[in-house]
C-alpha positions as CSV (number, residue, x, y, z in Angstrom):
1,M,12.4,-15.4,-18.1
2,K,14.7,-18.4,-18.7
3,F,17.6,-16.1,-19.2
4,F,16.8,-14.3,-16.0
5,K,16.6,-17.6,-14.2
6,A,20.0,-18.7,-15.6
7,L,21.5,-15.3,-14.5
8,F,20.0,-15.9,-11.0
9,I,21.8,-19.2,-10.8
10,F,25.1,-17.7,-12.0
11,I,25.0,-15.0,-9.3
12,L,24.4,-17.6,-6.6
13,I,27.3,-19.8,-7.8
14,F,29.5,-16.7,-8.0
15,F,29.0,-15.9,-4.4
16,T,29.2,-19.4,-3.1
17,S,31.6,-22.3,-3.7
18,L,30.6,-25.2,-5.9
19,D,30.6,-27.5,-2.9
20,N,28.2,-25.3,-1.0
21,V,24.5,-26.1,-0.7
22,M,22.1,-23.2,-1.1
23,G,19.5,-23.8,1.6
24,Q,18.6,-27.5,0.8
25,Y,19.3,-27.2,-2.9
26,S,22.8,-28.1,-4.2
27,V,24.0,-26.1,-7.1
28,I,26.6,-28.7,-8.2
29,T,24.2,-30.9,-10.1
30,L,22.1,-28.3,-11.7
31,D,21.6,-28.6,-15.5
32,L,20.8,-25.1,-16.8
33,D,19.0,-26.5,-19.7
34,D,16.8,-29.1,-17.9
35,H,16.7,-28.4,-14.2
36,V,16.9,-24.6,-13.8
37,T,13.2,-24.0,-14.0
38,L,12.2,-26.6,-11.4
39,W,15.0,-25.5,-9.1
40,Y,14.3,-21.8,-9.5
41,D,10.5,-22.2,-8.9
42,S,11.2,-24.3,-5.8
43,M,13.8,-21.9,-4.5
44,I,11.7,-18.8,-4.9
45,G,8.2,-20.3,-4.7
46,Q,5.9,-20.5,-7.7
47,E,3.5,-18.1,-6.1
48,N,6.2,-15.4,-5.9
49,I,7.8,-15.7,-9.3
50,G,6.2,-12.5,-10.5
51,L,7.3,-10.5,-7.5
52,I,11.1,-10.6,-8.1
53,E,11.0,-8.0,-10.9
54,G,11.6,-5.0,-8.7
55,T,14.7,-3.3,-7.4
56,L,16.2,-3.3,-3.9
57,Y,15.1,-0.3,-1.9
58,P,17.4,0.2,1.1
59,F,16.1,1.2,4.5
60,L,17.3,4.6,5.5
61,N,16.6,5.3,9.1
62,K,16.2,9.1,9.1
63,S,14.4,9.5,12.4
64,L,14.8,8.0,15.9
65,H,11.2,8.7,17.0
66,S,9.0,8.5,13.9
67,H,8.9,6.7,10.5
68,E,7.7,7.1,6.9
69,Y,5.4,4.1,6.9
70,F,1.6,3.5,7.3
71,I,0.8,2.5,10.9
72,E,3.8,0.2,11.4
73,K,7.5,0.4,10.5
74,N,7.8,-3.4,10.6
75,W,6.8,-5.9,7.9
76,Q,3.1,-6.5,7.8
77,P,1.4,-9.5,6.1
78,G,-0.8,-8.4,3.2
79,R,-2.1,-9.1,-0.3
80,L,-1.5,-7.2,-3.5
81,T,-2.6,-7.4,-7.2
82,Y,0.4,-7.1,-9.4
83,K,0.1,-7.3,-13.2
84,G,-3.4,-8.7,-12.7
85,Q,-2.1,-11.6,-10.5
86,T,-2.8,-11.8,-6.7
87,F,0.1,-12.4,-4.3
88,E,0.5,-12.7,-0.6
89,A,3.6,-11.0,0.8
90,N,5.0,-9.1,3.8
91,M,4.8,-5.4,2.9
92,L,5.4,-1.9,4.0
93,Y,3.6,1.2,2.6
94,N,5.9,4.2,2.6
95,T,3.3,7.0,2.8
96,F,6.0,9.8,2.6
97,H,7.0,8.6,-0.9
98,D,3.8,6.8,-1.8
99,L,5.6,3.5,-2.4
100,L,4.5,0.0,-1.6
101,L,7.5,-2.2,-0.7
102,I,7.5,-6.0,-0.3
103,Q,9.9,-8.2,1.6
104,N,12.6,-9.8,-0.7
105,V,12.1,-13.6,-0.4
106,T,14.6,-14.6,-3.2
107,H,17.3,-15.7,-0.6
108,I,17.9,-15.8,3.1
109,S,20.6,-13.3,2.9
110,T,18.3,-10.6,1.4
111,K,15.2,-11.6,3.2
112,M,15.1,-8.4,5.3
113,E,15.7,-6.0,2.3
114,P,12.7,-4.2,0.8
115,L,11.9,-4.7,-2.9
116,K,10.3,-1.9,-4.8
117,L,8.0,-3.2,-7.6
118,A,6.9,-1.1,-10.6
119,Q,4.3,0.9,-8.7
120,Y,2.1,1.5,-11.8
121,L,1.6,-2.3,-12.2
122,I,0.1,-2.6,-8.7
123,S,-3.6,-2.2,-9.0
124,D,-4.5,-2.7,-5.3
125,F,-3.2,-4.0,-2.0
126,E,-4.4,-4.8,1.5
127,I,-2.6,-4.4,4.8
128,G,-4.7,-5.9,7.6
129,D,-8.3,-4.7,6.9
130,K,-7.2,-1.6,5.0
131,I,-7.7,-1.6,1.3
132,F,-5.8,0.6,-1.1
133,K,-6.2,1.1,-4.9
134,R,-4.0,2.9,-7.4
135,L,-5.9,5.7,-9.1
136,E,-4.8,7.7,-12.1
137,G,-6.2,10.3,-14.4
138,I,-9.7,11.6,-13.6
139,E,-10.2,8.8,-11.1
140,A,-7.6,10.3,-8.8
141,P,-9.0,13.2,-6.7
142,E,-5.5,14.6,-6.4
143,R,-2.3,13.4,-7.9
144,P,-2.0,9.8,-9.2
145,G,-1.1,7.2,-6.6
146,F,-2.5,4.9,-3.9
147,Y,-5.8,5.8,-2.1
148,Q,-7.4,4.0,0.8
149,V,-10.9,2.9,0.1
150,L,-12.8,3.8,3.3
151,F,-16.2,3.1,1.9
152,E,-17.4,2.0,-1.6
153,A,-20.8,1.7,-3.1
154,P,-22.0,2.3,-6.7
155,E,-23.3,5.8,-5.9
156,I,-20.8,6.9,-3.3
157,K,-17.2,6.3,-2.3
158,I,-15.0,7.7,0.4
159,L,-11.3,7.7,-0.5
160,V,-8.4,8.7,1.7
161,R,-5.0,9.9,0.6
162,R,-2.5,8.9,3.3
163,A,0.7,10.9,3.4
164,K,3.3,12.2,5.8
165,N,5.0,15.5,6.3
166,K,8.6,15.8,7.2
167,V,9.8,18.4,9.7
168,I,13.5,19.0,10.4
169,G,14.5,20.6,13.7
170,T,13.2,20.6,17.2
171,T,9.5,19.7,17.5
172,P,7.0,20.8,20.2
173,E,7.6,17.4,21.7
174,A,11.3,18.2,22.2
175,N,12.3,15.8,19.5
176,S,15.3,16.9,17.4
177,G,16.3,15.9,13.9
178,V,13.8,14.6,11.4
179,T,10.2,14.0,12.4
180,Y,7.4,12.5,10.3
181,Y,3.8,13.6,10.9
182,P,0.8,11.7,9.3
183,L,-1.4,13.6,7.0
184,A,-4.7,12.5,5.5
185,S,-7.0,14.0,2.8
186,Y,-10.5,12.6,2.6
187,F,-12.7,12.7,-0.5
188,L,-16.4,12.1,-1.1
189,I,-16.9,10.7,-4.6
190,T,-20.4,10.6,-6.3
191,K,-21.3,10.0,-9.9
192,R,-21.3,13.7,-10.6
193,Q,-18.5,15.2,-8.4
194,Q,-15.5,14.8,-6.2
195,I,-15.5,16.8,-3.0
196,K,-12.7,17.1,-0.4
197,I,-14.1,16.4,3.1
198,N,-13.2,19.0,5.6
199,N,-16.4,18.9,7.7
200,K,-20.1,18.0,7.4
201,S,-20.6,20.7,4.8
202,S,-19.0,18.4,2.2
203,F,-22.0,16.1,2.5
204,Y,-24.4,19.0,2.3
205,K,-22.7,20.0,-0.9
206,A,-23.0,16.5,-2.3
207,Y,-26.6,16.1,-1.4
208,P,-28.1,19.7,-1.2
209,R,-31.7,18.4,-1.3
210,Y,-31.2,16.3,1.7
211,K,-29.2,18.7,4.0
212,Q,-31.8,18.5,6.8
213,E,-31.8,14.7,6.8
214,I,-28.1,14.6,6.9
215,K,-28.0,17.2,9.7
216,D,-30.5,15.2,11.7
217,F,-28.6,11.9,11.2
218,I,-25.3,13.5,12.3
219,G,-27.0,15.0,15.4
220,S,-28.9,11.9,16.5
221,N,-25.8,9.7,16.2
222,G,-23.3,12.1,17.6
223,L,-21.1,12.1,14.6
224,I,-18.0,14.2,14.1
225,I,-17.4,14.7,10.4
226,K,-13.8,15.8,9.9
227,P,-10.5,14.1,8.8
228,N,-9.3,11.2,11.0
229,Q,-12.8,10.4,12.1
230,D,-12.9,7.3,9.9
231,E,-15.7,5.4,11.6
232,H,-18.0,8.5,11.8
233,I,-17.4,9.3,8.1
234,K,-18.1,5.7,7.1
235,K,-21.3,5.7,9.1
236,L,-22.6,8.8,7.4
237,A,-21.6,7.4,3.9
238,M,-23.4,4.2,4.7
239,Y,-26.5,6.2,5.6
240,C,-26.4,8.1,2.3
241,H,-26.0,4.8,0.5
242,Q,-28.9,3.2,2.2
243,M,-31.1,6.3,1.3
244,K,-30.1,5.7,-2.3
245,W,-29.4,9.3,-2.9
246,E,-27.7,10.3,-6.1
C-alpha cells in the first residue's frame, strides 16, 4: 500500500508543477517516508482508502433516449460492502453489463469518472431502499451476479435479476439507433426449491398443500402476481412467511 501511495504522489507531481498546491495540500513539503500516509489519507479520505483499487470505466453514451443503468443515469448515493468493509459512495448500477460503478473521488479532475471495482469482492450494495446481493454457485438462480432482494425471511426469499435488452434500429416509439429496455426475472426461493415467478402458479408450485389459501388471499387483496408487480409479490411472500409454510 505504501508503494501505491508513493506512486500516487509521483503521478500528481508529474502532472503539476512543484509550486502548485493540490486542493489545500502542497506537494512541495511532502516527505515520502514520513508524511505520505497522512497526506494520502487526508486527500482521499480514510473511509475511501479501500475503494481506489478499481479501474476507470469510461462513460460511453450509446443512446439519446435510454440508458444502461438501474432507474437513474446520474450518480446515486448508496452503500456497499467491499472486501468485508462498508463504504458510502455515489454509485451507478449498469444493469446491461451487471456492473456496479462508483464515483472516483481520488481527485477533483477525475471526480466525474466511474471506477469499476473488482465485482466479485462486492458482497452487497444499496441504492436508495433497493438492496442487492452478489450470488454465485447454487445460490444464484441463474448466472452469477447481482440480485435485488425484494423480500427475505428464513423460509422464503424473493430475488430479482435486473437486466436490460439492447435493440438497434427504429423502435415502435419512433426512436432510432440504440435503445435499452429493462428486463426483470423474479425468483421464489424456499428451503427446497428455486422457482421462476411468471404468475401465481409459481406460488402454487412452492406450496401445493396451500393452493386454495393462496388463491383466496390473492383474490381478497386484488393482487396481480407477475413480473414488475413488486409490491403485490412482496405482499404475497409476506403472507406465506406469516403462515410459516415450508
